[in-house]
C-alpha distance (Angstrom), angle and dihedral (degrees) to the residues before:
residue distance angle dihedral
M1 . . .
H2 3.78 . .
D3 3.80 95.8 .
E4 3.80 96.5 44.8
Y5 3.80 101.8 35.8
I6 3.81 122.5 3.4
S7 3.79 94.9 48.6
K8 3.81 90.4 50.5
S9 3.79 99.6 55.5
S10 3.81 139.3 0.8
R11 3.82 87.5 -133.8
F12 3.82 87.9 76.9
Q13 3.81 117.7 80.2
A14 3.80 131.3 176.9
L15 3.78 148.0 176.4
G16 3.80 117.6 -135.3
L17 3.79 132.5 -137.7
I18 3.81 117.8 -115.6
P19 3.84 129.1 -167.7
L20 3.81 106.9 -102.7
Q21 3.83 88.9 179.4
E22 3.82 86.5 72.8
P23 3.82 108.5 33.5
A24 3.82 93.8 -175.0
E25 3.81 90.1 56.0
A26 3.81 89.7 43.5
V27 3.81 88.4 59.0
K28 3.80 90.9 53.7
E29 3.79 92.8 47.1
L30 3.80 92.7 48.1
R31 3.80 89.9 53.0
R32 3.81 91.4 47.3
I33 3.79 97.7 49.1
V34 3.81 93.1 46.6
K35 3.81 101.3 39.0
E36 3.81 101.1 32.7
L37 3.81 104.0 26.4
G38 3.79 102.0 32.0
F39 3.81 98.5 -122.3
C40 3.82 118.4 159.7
G41 3.81 91.8 -127.4
A42 3.81 138.2 -73.2
M43 3.81 138.4 -55.4
L44 3.82 117.6 -137.2
P45 3.82 127.5 -164.1
S46 3.79 114.3 -112.7
T47 3.82 89.9 -142.8
G48 3.81 125.0 35.8
P49 3.61 134.7 -82.1
M50 3.79 75.9 -146.5
Q51 3.78 130.8 46.4
S52 3.79 90.0 -127.4
Q53 3.80 96.6 54.4
N54 3.77 111.7 132.4
H55 3.79 123.0 -133.3
L56 3.78 111.1 -82.3
G57 3.81 94.0 -105.5
D58 3.82 90.2 65.6
E59 3.81 117.3 120.2
R60 3.80 93.0 -117.2
Y61 3.83 88.0 72.6
W62 3.80 97.4 45.5
P63 3.83 93.4 94.6
I64 3.83 87.9 60.7
Y65 3.80 91.0 53.7
D66 3.78 90.6 44.8
E67 3.81 89.1 57.2
A68 3.81 91.2 45.0
N69 3.78 87.5 52.0
R70 3.82 91.4 53.4
L71 3.79 91.1 46.8
G72 3.81 93.9 43.1
C73 3.80 89.4 -136.7
A74 3.80 139.5 145.0
I75 3.80 125.4 -91.7
G76 3.80 112.1 -162.5
I77 3.81 121.9 -165.2
H78 3.79 116.5 -155.9
G79 3.79 129.3 -163.2
G80 3.76 121.0 -143.3
V81 3.82 111.6 102.1
H82 3.80 106.9 89.9
D83 3.80 104.2 176.2
H84 3.81 121.4 136.2
M85 3.81 96.1 11.4
G86 3.80 94.6 111.6
L87 3.81 89.5 -94.0
D88 3.81 100.0 95.5
D89 3.82 95.7 103.2
M90 3.79 98.0 33.0
S91 3.78 118.0 123.1
P92 3.01 138.5 -132.9
Y93 3.79 101.9 36.3
A94 3.82 99.0 -128.5
P95 3.83 96.4 84.9
V96 3.79 90.4 45.1
N97 3.79 89.2 58.3
A98 3.79 92.1 41.1
L99 3.81 95.7 51.1
G100 3.80 102.5 28.3
H101 3.79 96.4 65.7
P102 3.82 97.4 51.8
F103 3.83 92.6 38.2
G104 3.80 90.5 57.6
Q105 3.80 92.8 46.4
M106 3.80 93.5 48.1
V107 3.80 92.4 52.2
N108 3.77 94.2 48.5
F109 3.79 96.8 40.4
A110 3.81 86.1 53.6
G111 3.80 92.5 49.2
I112 3.80 93.6 47.6
L113 3.81 94.6 42.5
F114 3.79 100.5 46.1
N115 3.79 94.3 41.5
G116 3.79 88.9 59.4
I117 3.80 96.9 -117.1
F118 3.81 92.6 146.8
D119 3.81 89.7 55.8
K120 3.79 96.3 42.1
Y121 3.81 95.2 49.3
P122 3.82 106.9 29.1
N123 3.82 96.1 164.6
A124 3.82 94.2 59.0
R125 3.80 119.6 88.9
F126 3.82 120.4 -146.0
G127 3.80 123.3 -155.9
F128 3.82 121.8 -170.2
M129 3.80 105.0 -156.6
E130 3.81 141.3 -171.6
A131 3.80 98.6 21.9
G132 3.81 106.5 83.2
A133 3.80 129.1 -134.0
G134 3.82 102.4 -68.9
W135 3.81 97.0 80.4
F136 3.81 90.1 50.8
V137 3.80 93.5 54.9
N138 3.80 89.2 47.3
C139 3.81 90.5 52.8
V140 3.80 92.5 50.0
E141 3.81 90.6 53.9
R142 3.80 97.9 41.1
F143 3.79 96.1 43.3
E144 3.80 91.4 51.8
R145 3.78 92.1 54.7
S146 3.81 96.3 42.3
W147 3.80 96.6 46.4
N148 3.79 90.4 53.8
S149 3.80 93.4 50.8
H150 3.83 101.2 35.7
V151 3.80 107.1 52.4
Q152 3.80 109.5 -166.4
Y153 3.81 121.9 -136.1
D154 3.81 103.4 -135.3
P155 3.83 112.0 176.8
R156 3.83 93.0 160.2
S157 3.83 94.2 48.7
R158 3.78 88.2 -123.7
F159 3.78 99.7 143.0
L160 3.78 135.5 64.4
K161 3.79 119.0 -63.1
L162 3.77 120.8 -143.6
R163 3.77 120.3 -149.0
D164 3.80 120.0 -120.2
K165 3.83 109.3 -60.0
E166 3.81 90.5 -4.6
S167 3.81 117.7 142.3
I168 3.80 126.2 -151.9
T169 3.80 88.6 -104.5
D170 3.81 90.1 51.6
Y171 3.80 89.3 48.3
I172 3.81 92.6 52.3
K173 3.82 91.7 46.2
R174 3.80 90.7 50.1
H175 3.79 92.4 55.1
V176 3.80 90.0 45.1
D177 3.81 90.1 53.3
E178 3.81 91.0 47.2
G179 3.80 91.1 54.2
R180 3.81 103.2 -109.8
I181 3.83 101.9 112.3
F182 3.81 124.8 59.7
I183 3.80 130.2 170.8
G184 3.81 126.8 -158.1
V185 3.82 113.3 -133.6
E186 3.79 140.3 171.4
G187 3.77 132.1 -133.7
D188 3.80 103.9 -102.7
E189 3.81 102.7 44.2
L190 3.79 115.9 143.1
T191 3.80 93.6 -147.8
L192 3.80 99.4 43.5
S193 3.79 98.2 94.4
F194 3.81 90.6 44.1
A195 3.80 90.7 50.6
V196 3.81 89.5 51.6
S197 3.81 89.5 51.9
I198 3.82 89.8 54.5
V199 3.82 102.8 45.4
G200 3.82 104.9 8.2
N201 3.80 127.0 -112.4
K202 3.81 99.6 -72.5
P203 3.83 101.2 96.6
F204 3.81 102.4 46.0
I205 3.81 121.5 99.5
F206 3.80 124.0 -176.2
S207 3.81 109.4 -120.6
S208 3.77 114.6 -161.7
D209 3.83 92.5 177.3
F210 3.80 84.6 -149.5
P211 3.02 124.5 -156.6
H212 3.84 94.6 8.0
E213 3.83 111.7 89.8
V214 3.83 91.2 -19.1
N215 3.78 138.9 72.9
N216 3.80 135.2 -162.4
D217 3.79 93.2 -78.2
T218 3.81 97.7 49.1
C219 3.81 91.8 43.5
K220 3.81 90.5 52.2
A221 3.79 89.9 46.8
E222 3.81 91.7 55.6
L223 3.80 91.5 48.6
E224 3.79 89.0 50.6
E225 3.80 90.1 50.8
L226 3.80 88.4 53.0
N227 3.80 90.9 48.2
E228 3.82 91.9 50.2
N229 3.81 95.3 48.8
K230 3.82 102.2 117.1
R231 3.79 92.0 -168.6
L232 3.82 90.8 67.2
T233 3.80 123.6 72.0
A234 3.80 124.0 -132.6
D235 3.81 87.7 -104.5
D236 3.82 90.8 52.6
K237 3.79 91.1 51.5
D238 3.81 94.2 48.7
A239 3.81 90.2 48.7
I240 3.80 91.7 51.1
R241 3.82 96.2 41.5
Y242 3.80 99.3 51.3
R243 3.80 119.0 -31.5
N244 3.81 97.8 78.1
A245 3.81 92.1 44.3
E246 3.81 89.2 55.6
R247 3.80 89.5 54.5
F248 3.81 96.5 43.4
Y249 3.79 96.3 48.2
G250 3.80 94.5 36.5
L251 3.81 92.3 -122.3
R252 3.78 122.7 176.1
P253 3.81 126.6 -152.2
Q254 3.79 111.6 -98.4
């Protein structure tokens, strides 16, 4: 990616892959790709390369986030590996694809959120990609209810800490406003305008997925669907089209 694209023009940007199987080596590779190669950060899988991979809020991955915090870079989380979610024997494949992406994001958003990663590493930016906005709204609702009814004993101060009179929803919105939480979306999502009404327009990034599974025509069609969405304001649309991506990836005007 660096040799063929990034080194040729500053118009090209990329996230690198780092070896989660060896977190100490992943730290070194994250530092290398950002400092030496000019990458915007790293992309992590939402579900293992290994069956035994922990959720991404687990302490074994904290050194990676600590390095991302020092670098002030982006950490993307991508759905796509659907093993061991209860979907292994499901047929046809369409529901596996439909459910696997948001399932993986919900699990790892939960792990990162409730283990206080956004508080511990405030200079890192986390993007949850390829699963749309619906899962995020569901998490906001479900986490609010569960946190209020399942009070966690936390003698080591390991987990998230709410401010005085702050709810889980308030906590999520605060980290959205402070630029730590981003969500990849597409143009025709039923829940997008509702999600914007809940947390504002700051986290949502238009994901064309080009050229994977789409072409010029379908990508343009999704942008047109976004443009024609009467439930979104002009400011919402600009935020989703480009402004939030500039913040997440740390892009600078050319």
